[in-house]
C-alpha positions as CSV (number, residue, x, y, z in Angstrom):
1,M,72.5,106.3,69.1
2,V,73.9,107.4,72.5
3,R,74.6,110.9,71.2
4,A,71.0,111.1,70.0
5,Y,69.8,110.3,73.5
6,I,72.0,112.9,75.0
7,W,71.1,115.7,72.5
8,A,67.4,114.9,72.9
9,V,67.5,115.3,76.6
10,L,69.7,118.4,76.6
11,E,67.4,120.0,74.1
12,Q,64.5,119.5,76.5
13,C,66.6,120.9,79.4
14,Y,67.3,124.1,77.5
15,K,63.6,124.4,76.7
16,L,62.8,124.2,80.4
17,G,65.5,126.7,81.2
18,I,67.3,124.2,83.4
19,G,70.7,125.0,82.0
20,W,70.5,128.5,83.6
21,K,69.0,127.6,86.9
22,V,71.9,126.3,89.0
23,R,70.8,126.1,92.6
24,K,73.3,127.2,95.2
25,M,73.3,125.5,98.6
26,N,75.5,126.1,101.6
27,S,75.8,122.6,102.9
28,P,77.4,119.9,100.8
29,F,75.2,117.2,102.4
30,V,71.5,116.8,102.7
31,K,69.9,115.0,105.7
32,T,68.2,111.8,104.6
33,G,65.4,112.1,107.1
34,I,65.4,108.4,107.5
35,E,65.2,107.6,111.2
36,G,68.6,106.4,112.6
37,L,70.5,106.8,109.3
38,D,71.4,110.4,110.0
39,E,73.0,109.3,113.3
40,I,75.6,107.3,111.5
41,I,76.3,109.4,108.4
42,E,76.4,113.2,107.6
43,G,73.8,112.8,105.0
44,F,73.8,112.3,101.2
45,P,76.0,114.5,99.0
46,R,73.6,117.3,97.9
47,G,72.8,116.9,94.2
48,G,74.5,113.5,94.3
49,L,73.5,110.2,92.8
50,I,72.8,107.4,95.4
51,V,72.4,103.7,94.5
52,V,70.1,101.7,96.8
53,S,70.5,98.0,95.9
54,G,69.1,94.7,97.2
55,A,67.2,91.6,96.4
56,P,63.4,91.5,96.4
57,G,61.8,92.1,99.7
58,T,64.8,93.9,101.3
59,G,63.0,97.3,101.7
60,K,64.4,99.3,98.8
61,T,61.1,101.0,97.9
62,V,60.3,101.9,101.5
63,F,63.8,103.3,102.0
64,A,63.5,105.5,98.9
65,A,60.0,106.6,99.7
66,S,61.1,107.5,103.2
67,F,63.8,109.7,101.7
68,I,61.2,111.6,99.7
69,Y,58.5,111.8,102.3
70,N,60.7,112.9,105.2
71,G,62.5,115.3,102.9
72,V,59.2,117.1,102.4
73,V,57.8,116.8,105.9
74,R,61.0,117.6,107.9
75,Y,63.1,119.8,105.6
76,G,60.6,121.3,103.1
77,E,62.3,119.8,100.1
78,P,59.7,118.7,97.4
79,G,60.2,115.3,95.8
80,V,59.5,113.3,92.7
81,Y,59.1,109.5,92.7
82,G,59.4,108.0,89.2
83,S,58.4,104.3,89.0
84,M,58.2,101.6,86.4
85,I,57.0,99.1,89.1
86,E,53.5,100.0,90.1
87,D,50.7,102.5,89.5
88,E,50.1,105.6,91.6
89,R,47.1,104.4,93.5
90,R,48.8,101.3,94.7
91,F,51.9,103.3,95.7
92,Y,49.8,105.6,97.9
93,E,48.0,102.7,99.5
94,Y,51.2,100.8,100.2
95,M,53.0,103.7,101.8
96,L,50.0,104.5,104.1
97,R,50.8,101.2,105.8
98,F,54.1,102.7,106.8
99,G,52.6,106.0,108.0
100,M,53.4,108.0,104.9
101,D,50.5,109.9,103.4
102,F,51.8,110.9,100.0
103,G,48.4,112.0,98.9
104,K,48.4,115.0,101.2
105,L,51.8,116.0,100.0
106,R,50.6,115.7,96.4
107,D,47.6,117.9,97.1
108,R,49.9,120.6,98.6
109,G,52.0,120.5,95.4
110,L,55.1,119.2,97.3
111,F,55.2,115.7,95.7
112,K,54.7,114.3,92.3
113,Y,54.4,110.6,91.4
114,V,55.5,109.8,87.8
115,A,54.5,106.5,86.3
116,L,57.3,105.8,83.8
117,P,56.3,104.0,80.7
118,T,58.0,100.7,79.8
119,L,59.5,101.6,76.5
120,L,62.2,100.2,74.2
121,E,65.4,102.0,73.3
122,P,63.9,105.0,71.4
123,G,61.8,105.9,74.6
124,I,64.8,106.8,76.7
125,P,64.6,110.6,76.0
126,S,60.9,110.5,76.8
127,I,61.5,109.0,80.2
128,A,64.3,111.4,81.0
129,N,62.2,114.4,79.8
130,T,59.2,113.3,81.8
131,L,61.3,113.3,85.0
132,L,62.9,116.6,84.3
133,E,59.5,118.2,83.6
134,A,58.2,116.9,87.0
135,I,61.3,118.2,88.8
136,E,60.9,121.6,87.2
137,E,57.1,121.7,87.9
138,I,57.4,121.5,91.7
139,D,61.0,122.7,92.1
140,A,61.9,119.3,93.4
141,R,65.1,118.8,95.5
142,R,64.8,115.0,95.8
143,L,64.2,112.3,93.1
144,V,63.8,108.6,93.1
145,I,64.0,106.4,90.0
146,D,62.5,102.9,90.6
147,S,64.1,101.1,89.1
148,Y,67.2,102.1,87.2
149,T,67.8,98.5,86.5
150,A,64.7,98.4,84.2
151,I,65.7,101.6,82.4
152,S,69.3,100.4,81.8
153,Q,68.0,97.2,80.2
154,M,66.5,99.4,77.4
155,F,70.0,100.2,76.1
156,K,71.8,98.0,73.6
157,S,74.9,97.7,75.9
158,E,76.1,98.5,79.3
159,G,78.5,101.1,77.7
160,E,75.6,103.1,76.4
161,A,73.8,103.0,79.7
162,R,76.9,104.1,81.5
163,I,77.4,107.1,79.1
164,F,73.7,108.1,79.5
165,L,73.8,107.9,83.3
166,H,77.1,109.7,83.6
167,T,76.7,112.3,80.9
168,V,73.0,113.2,81.2
169,L,71.2,112.1,84.3
170,S,73.9,112.5,87.0
171,K,75.2,115.9,85.6
172,I,71.7,117.4,85.3
173,V,70.5,116.4,88.8
174,R,73.8,117.6,90.2
175,E,73.4,121.0,88.4
176,L,69.9,121.2,89.9
177,N,71.1,120.1,93.3
178,C,68.4,117.5,93.1
179,T,69.6,114.6,95.3
180,T,68.7,111.4,93.5
181,I,68.2,107.8,94.5
182,I,68.3,105.1,91.8
183,I,67.0,101.7,92.8
184,K,69.0,98.7,91.7
185,E,67.5,95.3,91.6
186,M,69.8,92.4,92.5
187,K,69.3,88.6,92.4
188,T,71.6,88.1,95.4
189,G,71.7,89.7,98.8
190,D,75.5,89.5,99.1
191,V,77.6,92.7,99.1
192,G,80.4,92.6,96.5
193,Q,78.5,90.7,93.9
194,G,76.8,92.3,90.9
195,Y,78.6,95.7,91.0
196,S,78.0,97.6,87.7
197,H,78.5,101.0,86.1
198,E,76.0,102.8,88.3
199,D,77.8,101.8,91.5
200,F,81.0,103.4,90.2
201,I,79.4,106.6,88.9
202,A,77.3,107.2,92.0
203,E,78.4,109.3,95.0
204,G,76.9,106.7,97.4
205,V,76.0,103.0,97.3
206,I,73.8,101.4,100.0
207,H,73.1,97.7,99.9
208,L,70.1,96.2,101.7
209,R,69.8,92.5,102.6
210,T,67.9,90.0,104.7
211,H,69.2,86.8,106.2
212,R,68.2,84.3,108.8
213,L,69.3,84.5,112.4
214,E,68.5,81.0,113.5
215,D,64.8,81.0,112.4
216,K,64.4,84.7,112.7
217,L,64.3,87.3,109.9
218,A,67.1,89.9,110.3
219,R,67.6,93.0,108.2
220,E,70.9,94.7,107.6
221,L,72.4,97.4,105.4
222,T,75.9,98.2,104.3
223,I,77.1,101.6,103.2
224,V,79.5,100.5,100.5
225,K,80.6,104.0,99.7
226,L,79.7,107.6,100.4
227,R,82.0,110.2,98.9
228,G,83.3,112.9,101.2
229,S,82.2,111.0,104.4
230,E,84.1,109.2,107.0
231,L,82.3,105.9,107.6
232,R,83.0,104.5,111.1
233,N,79.9,102.3,111.1
234,P,79.3,101.1,107.6
235,D,77.0,98.3,108.6
236,A,73.8,98.6,110.6
237,C,70.6,96.7,111.4
238,F,67.3,98.1,110.3
239,T,63.5,97.3,110.5
240,L,60.5,98.1,108.4
241,Y,58.3,98.3,111.6
242,R,56.1,101.4,111.1
243,G,58.5,102.7,108.5
244,F,62.1,102.3,107.6
245,K,64.2,102.7,110.7
246,V,68.0,102.2,110.9
247,L,69.2,100.9,114.3
248,P,72.5,102.6,115.1
249,P,74.8,101.2,117.8
250,V,73.4,101.5,121.3
251,R,75.2,104.1,123.4
252,I,75.0,103.7,127.2
253,D,75.5,106.8,129.3
254,G,78.4,106.4,131.7
255,N,77.0,109.0,134.1
256,I,74.9,107.2,136.6
257,A,72.4,109.3,138.6
258,Y,69.5,108.3,140.9
259,R,66.2,108.2,139.0
260,R,62.8,107.3,140.2
261,I,61.2,105.2,137.5
262,E,57.5,104.2,137.1
263,Y,57.5,100.5,136.2
264,P,54.5,98.8,134.6
265,P,52.0,97.0,136.9
266,D,52.4,93.3,137.4
267,P,50.1,91.2,135.2
268,P,47.7,88.8,136.9
269,G,49.5,85.8,138.3
270,G,52.9,87.0,137.4
271,Y,55.5,89.9,137.4
272,T,56.3,92.6,135.0
273,T,59.5,92.4,132.9
274,G,60.0,96.1,133.9
275,I,59.9,96.9,130.2
276,P,56.4,98.0,128.8
277,D,57.2,96.9,125.3
278,L,58.4,93.5,126.4
279,D,55.3,93.0,128.6
280,R,53.1,93.6,125.6
281,E,55.1,91.0,123.6
282,I,55.3,88.1,126.0
283,G,52.8,89.1,128.8
284,G,55.3,89.3,131.7
285,Y,56.9,86.5,133.7
286,P,54.6,84.0,135.4
287,D,55.0,83.5,139.2
288,G,57.2,80.5,140.0
289,S,58.9,80.6,136.6
290,T,62.6,80.3,135.6
291,I,63.9,82.7,132.9
292,L,67.0,81.6,131.0
293,F,68.8,84.6,129.5
294,E,71.4,83.3,126.9
295,I,73.9,86.1,126.5
296,D,76.2,86.7,123.6
297,A,79.9,86.9,124.5
298,K,80.2,90.3,122.7
299,L,77.9,92.0,125.3
300,T,79.2,93.9,128.2
301,Y,77.6,93.7,131.6
302,R,75.9,97.1,131.2
303,E,74.6,96.1,127.7
304,Y,72.8,92.9,128.7
305,S,71.6,94.6,132.0
306,I,69.3,96.7,129.8
307,I,67.0,93.7,129.6
308,T,67.7,92.0,132.9
309,A,68.0,94.9,135.4
310,P,64.4,96.4,135.0
311,V,62.7,93.2,136.2
312,V,65.0,93.1,139.3
313,A,64.5,96.8,140.1
314,S,60.7,96.7,139.6
315,Y,60.6,93.6,141.9
316,I,62.6,95.3,144.7
317,L,60.8,98.6,144.5
318,R,57.6,96.7,145.3
319,G,59.1,95.7,148.6
320,R,60.2,92.2,147.5
321,P,63.6,90.7,148.3
322,C,66.3,89.6,145.9
323,I,69.3,87.2,146.1
324,I,72.1,87.5,143.5
325,V,75.0,85.3,142.6
326,P,76.8,87.7,140.2
327,S,78.2,86.7,136.9
328,G,82.0,86.6,136.6
329,G,83.6,90.1,136.5
330,V,80.6,91.7,138.1
331,T,81.3,93.3,141.5
332,V,79.1,94.5,144.4
333,K,80.0,98.1,143.4
334,D,78.7,97.4,139.9
335,L,75.4,96.2,141.3
336,V,75.1,99.3,143.6
337,E,75.6,101.6,140.6
338,L,73.3,99.7,138.4
339,G,70.6,99.8,141.1
340,K,70.8,103.5,141.3
341,L,70.4,103.8,137.5
342,Y,67.2,101.8,137.7
343,G,65.7,103.6,140.8
344,V,67.0,101.4,143.6
345,D,68.9,103.6,146.1
346,E,71.5,102.4,148.5
347,K,69.0,102.1,151.4
348,D,66.7,99.7,149.4
349,F,69.8,98.0,148.1
350,Q,71.0,97.1,151.6
351,R,67.5,96.2,152.8
352,Y,66.2,94.0,150.0
353,M,69.3,92.5,148.3
354,R,71.5,89.6,149.4
355,I,74.7,89.1,147.3
356,V,76.5,85.8,147.3
357,V,80.2,85.7,146.4
358,E,83.1,83.3,147.1
359,S,85.1,84.0,150.2
360,D,88.5,84.5,148.4
361,V,87.2,87.4,146.3
362,W,87.6,90.8,147.9
363,E,84.4,92.7,148.0
364,E,83.3,95.7,150.0
365,R,82.2,94.4,153.4
366,L,78.6,95.3,153.3
367,S,76.1,93.7,155.6
368,N,74.1,92.2,152.7
369,V,77.1,90.5,151.1
370,I,77.3,86.7,151.9
371,Q,80.6,85.0,151.4
372,M,80.8,81.3,150.7
373,K,83.6,78.8,150.5
374,P,83.9,76.6,147.4
375,D,83.6,73.5,149.5
376,E,80.5,74.7,151.3
377,E,77.2,73.0,150.5
378,V,76.0,75.8,148.4
379,G,72.5,74.4,147.6
380,R,71.7,74.1,151.3
381,R,73.1,77.6,152.1
382,L,71.2,79.3,149.3
383,S,68.0,77.6,150.4
384,E,68.6,78.9,153.9
385,V,69.0,82.4,152.6
386,V,65.8,82.1,150.5
387,E,63.8,80.9,153.5
388,S,65.1,83.6,155.7
389,L,64.1,86.3,153.1
390,I,60.6,84.8,152.9
391,E,60.3,84.8,156.6
392,E,61.5,88.4,156.9
393,F,59.5,90.0,154.1
394,G,56.6,87.6,153.7
395,K,57.2,87.4,150.0
396,P,59.3,85.0,147.8
397,P,62.6,86.5,146.4
398,I,63.7,86.9,142.9
399,R,66.9,84.8,142.4
400,V,69.5,86.0,139.9
401,Y,72.1,83.4,139.2
402,G,75.2,84.0,137.1
403,V,75.6,80.5,135.8
404,D,79.2,80.9,134.8
405,R,80.2,81.7,138.4
406,I,78.3,78.8,139.9
407,V,79.8,76.4,137.3
408,R,83.3,77.7,137.9
409,L,83.0,77.0,141.6
410,Y,81.0,73.8,141.5
411,G,81.6,72.2,138.1
412,E,78.9,69.9,136.8
413,K,77.3,69.8,140.2
414,A,76.0,73.2,139.4
415,I,73.4,71.6,137.1
416,D,72.0,69.6,140.0
417,L,72.0,72.8,142.1
418,L,70.0,74.7,139.5
419,H,67.6,71.8,139.1
420,M,66.9,71.8,142.8
421,A,66.6,75.6,142.9
422,Q,64.0,75.4,140.1
423,D,61.9,72.8,142.0
424,R,61.9,75.1,145.1
425,I,60.8,78.2,143.1
426,R,57.9,76.3,141.7
427,R,56.8,75.4,145.2
428,R,57.6,78.7,146.9
429,G,56.9,81.2,144.1
430,G,58.9,84.3,142.9
431,L,61.2,84.3,140.0
432,A,64.6,82.9,138.9
433,L,66.8,84.5,136.3
434,W,69.6,82.4,135.0
435,L,72.3,84.5,133.2
436,L,74.1,82.2,130.9
437,K,77.2,83.3,129.1
438,P,78.9,81.0,126.5
439,V,81.6,79.6,128.8
440,K,80.5,76.0,128.3
441,P,78.6,75.1,125.1
442,W,76.8,72.2,126.8
443,L,75.2,74.4,129.4
444,S,72.6,75.8,127.1
445,E,71.5,72.3,125.9
446,M,71.1,71.2,129.5
447,L,69.4,74.3,131.0
448,A,67.1,75.3,128.1
449,P,64.7,72.3,128.4
450,I,64.0,73.0,132.1
451,A,63.6,76.8,131.8
452,G,60.1,78.1,131.5
453,I,61.1,81.0,129.4
454,H,64.2,81.2,127.2
455,L,65.4,84.6,125.8
456,K,68.5,85.3,123.8
457,I,70.4,88.6,123.9
458,M,73.1,89.4,121.3
459,R,74.8,92.3,119.6
460,R,75.2,92.8,115.9
461,H,76.8,96.0,114.3
462,G,76.5,97.6,117.7
463,C,72.7,97.0,117.9
464,I,71.5,94.9,120.8
465,L,69.0,92.2,119.6
466,L,66.6,90.1,121.6
467,Y,64.3,87.2,120.8
468,G,62.4,84.5,122.5
469,V,63.0,80.8,122.0
470,K,60.3,80.1,124.6
471,P,57.9,81.7,123.9
472,R,58.7,82.0,120.2
473,T,59.0,85.6,119.2
474,P,60.3,87.6,116.2
475,L,63.6,89.3,116.4
476,Y,63.6,92.6,118.3
477,A,66.0,95.5,118.4
478,V,66.6,97.1,121.8
479,K,66.7,100.8,121.7
480,L,67.5,103.2,124.5
481,P,65.5,106.4,124.6
482,D,66.1,109.1,127.2
483,S,65.3,106.6,130.0
484,P,67.2,103.5,131.0
485,I,64.1,101.5,130.2
486,P,64.5,100.4,126.6
487,K,62.2,100.3,123.7
488,I,61.7,96.9,122.0
489,I,61.2,97.3,118.2
490,P,60.2,94.2,116.1
491,I,62.3,93.6,113.1
492,V,59.6,92.8,110.5
């Protein structure tokens, strides 16, 4: 029976002349066109077979459709989408929601949607021939089969399905240099479970999955294999927000240069976060509020500063003062360089900022550095500094407290100090930022209830993630464009 399938399809290939139309391409890889994915891989092997697997709702269809759509729009490679899942009209309507207008591509003769019939075993040659005719009709370079799982179930055994895929489909599309995605349906989202013949035959295997990060929806993919490629980052986060977007590791430029940045205006009765996207999501920070930033241990100072530095810089550049108790390991030099990156030059740094460090730590002897002894009454001293800043500038300061440093110096008394500081800020106005690293697990439980806003910053697969506990928000990916001000992308 398997031989009959093979001969039936090969006969149709010769009728179409496919056997003598081998396409020659210079590059062994084809760019996927999927945003972010081409940053972490060279592309897909040209003319290769790629398995995209995942449980329901993981984004397989959007991934495959993005591969076809962007192949046409960006690289001029016509594509065919063969589906046993839904009809053509619903496919077009669904993809418009992700910004992909397949109807226009169809009208230009660059795309063809093929509704594959649901047939039993004798219908296999008909399905294969239908796809091959569509490929030949528009000279397609990209093909999607949705889903191969449904087709493989038409065979009597997995052995027959394997022979068909290996002998017929994979060899023909390779000869045509028609890079092909076959979608594989899975009942589990775990990598390593449910591998079958198509995973071993294919040149590439990509697994999509969703999981819960606390009560937030997170999306991740794993490149299980990609022949001919060196995979340094096989895992990545992704989102379906306005299309399929892979979120590669955040890279921070080490060259710091002075830049003048236009920050958003302050909202009524509060202050901008310094990040336009975050302002739209949470509405800025209310005057007199305390913001708790719970910071993952994996994050470096520069990484979590992507979220915390813009609010401080925008505050200072509006002529308002700032008092900082740096987190452990952060020096005055670090703060000076960070200020430059976000538009605060050394003159403004000296004028508006007061930095509090312990006296036994060597720091550059700048006029705005205040050294304190561990046995000093820090609450009273900080209050004096705050009042002097209000008197000098006529505006309440933004207070940035590295909780780990305060706790290291003052132990559990630090909690009382932070409680008193919050009471003062409610009376006097301004903002307080508490930077909480996981040095003491109990700190989060004690500080979270009294903070007005509670945000968490973490890193996963090199991607910086952010979400709000108070106010409750979805999970966001933090992406750095050409500016130090990040983009905040919902993971939906």
